C-alpha positions in Angstrom: -11.8 3.3 9.7 -14.7 0.9 9.1 -14.2 -2.7 8.2 -15.9 -3.6 4.9 -16.3 -6.7 2.8 -14.1 -7.4 -0.2 -16.0 -7.4 -3.5 -14.4 -10.0 -5.8 -15.7 -8.3 -9.0 -14.2 -4.9 -8.1 -11.0 -6.6 -6.8 -10.5 -8.3 -10.1 -10.1 -4.8 -11.7 -7.4 -3.6 -9.3 -4.0 -3.8 -11.0 -2.4 -5.6 -8.0 -5.0 -8.4 -8.4 -6.2 -8.3 -12.0 -4.1 -11.3 -13.1 -5.5 -13.6 -10.4 -7.9 -16.4 -11.2 -11.4 -16.5 -9.7 -10.2 -19.1 -7.2 -7.2 -16.9 -6.2 -9.5 -13.8 -5.9 -11.8 -15.8 -3.5 -8.7 -16.8 -1.5 -7.6 -13.1 -1.2 -11.1 -12.1 -0.2 -11.2 -14.8 2.5 -7.7 -14.1 3.9 -7.3 -10.3 3.8 -9.1 -7.4 5.4 -10.6 -4.3 3.8 -11.4 -1.0 5.4 -13.2 2.1 4.4 -11.6 5.5 5.2 -13.2 8.9 5.1 -11.5 11.8 3.3 -8.7 13.2 5.6 -8.7 10.1 7.8 -5.3 8.7 8.8 -4.5 5.2 7.4 -1.1 5.0 9.0 0.8 7.3 11.4 4.5 7.8 11.2 4.8 6.4 14.8 3.3 3.0 13.8 5.8 0.3 12.9 5.6 -1.2 9.5 3.8 -4.5 10.3 1.4 -4.6 7.3 0.8 -4.0 3.6 -1.8 -1.4 2.7 -3.2 -1.7 -0.9 -5.4 1.0 -2.4 -8.5 -0.6 -3.9 -10.7 2.5 -4.4 -10.3 6.2 -3.8 -7.0 8.1 -3.3 -4.4 8.6 -0.6 -1.4 10.8 0.2 1.9 9.6 1.5 4.4 11.7 3.4 7.9 10.3 4.0 10.0 12.0 6.7 13.7 11.7 5.9 16.3 12.6 8.5 18.3 15.6 7.5 15.5 17.1 5.3 13.0 19.7 6.4 10.3 18.9 3.9 8.8 15.4 3.7 8.7 13.6 0.4 5.1 13.8 -0.7 3.2 11.6 -3.1 -0.5 11.6 -3.8 -2.3 9.1 -6.1 -5.6 7.6 -7.0 -3.9 4.8 -8.9 -5.6 1.6 -7.8 -3.2 -1.2 -6.7 -0.8 1.3 -5.2 0.7 -0.1 -2.1 2.7 0.7 1.0 4.4 -1.4 3.6 5.9 -4.8 4.3 9.5 -3.5 4.1 10.4 -2.5 7.7 13.8 -0.9 6.9 12.1 1.7 4.6 10.0 2.9 7.5 13.0 3.0 9.7 14.9 5.2 7.2 11.8 7.3 6.3 8.8 7.1 8.6 5.6 7.5 6.7 2.1 9.0 7.2 -0.7 7.9 4.9 -4.0 9.7 4.7 -7.1 9.1 2.6 -7.6 12.1 0.2 -11.1 10.9 -0.8 -13.4 8.2 0.5 -11.2 5.1 0.0 -11.2 1.4 0.4 -7.9 0.0 1.4 -6.8 -3.6 1.9 -4.7 -4.6 4.9 -2.5 -7.6 4.4 0.0 -9.2 6.8 3.5 -9.6 5.2 3.4 -13.3 6.0 0.2 -13.6 3.9 1.9 -11.8 1.0 4.7 -14.4 1.2 2.1 -17.2 1.3 0.3 -15.8 -1.8 3.6 -15.7 -3.7 4.4 -19.3 -2.6 0.8 -20.2 -3.7 1.7 -19.0 -7.2 -0.3 -15.7 -7.2 1.1 -13.5 -9.9 1.8 -10.4 -7.8 5.7 -10.4 -7.7 6.0 -8.0 -10.7 3.6 -5.5 -9.2 5.5 -5.6 -5.9 8.9 -5.1 -7.6 7.6 -2.2 -9.7 6.4 -0.6 -6.5 9.7 -1.1 -4.7 11.6 0.4 -7.7 9.2 3.4 -8.0 9.2 4.2 -4.2 12.9 3.7 -3.9 13.6 6.1 -6.7 11.2 8.7 -5.4 12.8 8.6 -2.0 16.4 8.6 -3.3 15.7 11.5 -5.6 14.1 13.5 -2.8 17.0 12.7 -0.5 19.6 13.6 -3.1 17.9 16.9 -3.9 18.0 18.0 -0.2 21.7 17.4 0.3 
């Protein structure tokens, strides 16, 4: 993991941030952190507590969710920019997660308090967050239900 600089032009094309104004993009670039990960490098281990949001800005990642009572983890791989993980601690308690880069990837790390601040500041990111919660929740519930 190597800390990198946030490119506002590229950030403006990522679905999580594509509705932000130029001023809001600059705010995000000043307040968040971006890291580069090599292919195969671990972004988050299942032992780490969920204390941050991870947002895919470039590249691809795989996510494995380990549910109690199931032998096989729920597995999801994507190169969809704007995909995110984190910030909802109870989900990681129920299904610990491992995230790995599957290609060279740039990933933004954001503290949950900062996400809350951005929403209070009027950044239009709520819809993207809600869609992610719905997608991830359904994926996990379907996996869990199929293993009963």
